[in-house]
C-alpha angles and dihedrals in degrees: 000000000000122000114272122213108223139256104053116216114214118201112197121206089243090065096257119134120210132182127221120197097197144013091256089062091054093048093046099044105039126059117223094231091056092047090051091048091055097248088133133035118198126208132177126230091275093053095254114147115244115214125166093003097115 
């Protein structure tokens, strides 16, 4: 797995932005099926999209 710059910004498809401080937060708060369906888009601190990292 590549190195991730924290925090993780989560853009929801309902225009809400959330912040995760660690990988455990991402795994706990977001269901895989929703991630795969594009309900959430994840970006690192530098604005790089994160796909398939979780």
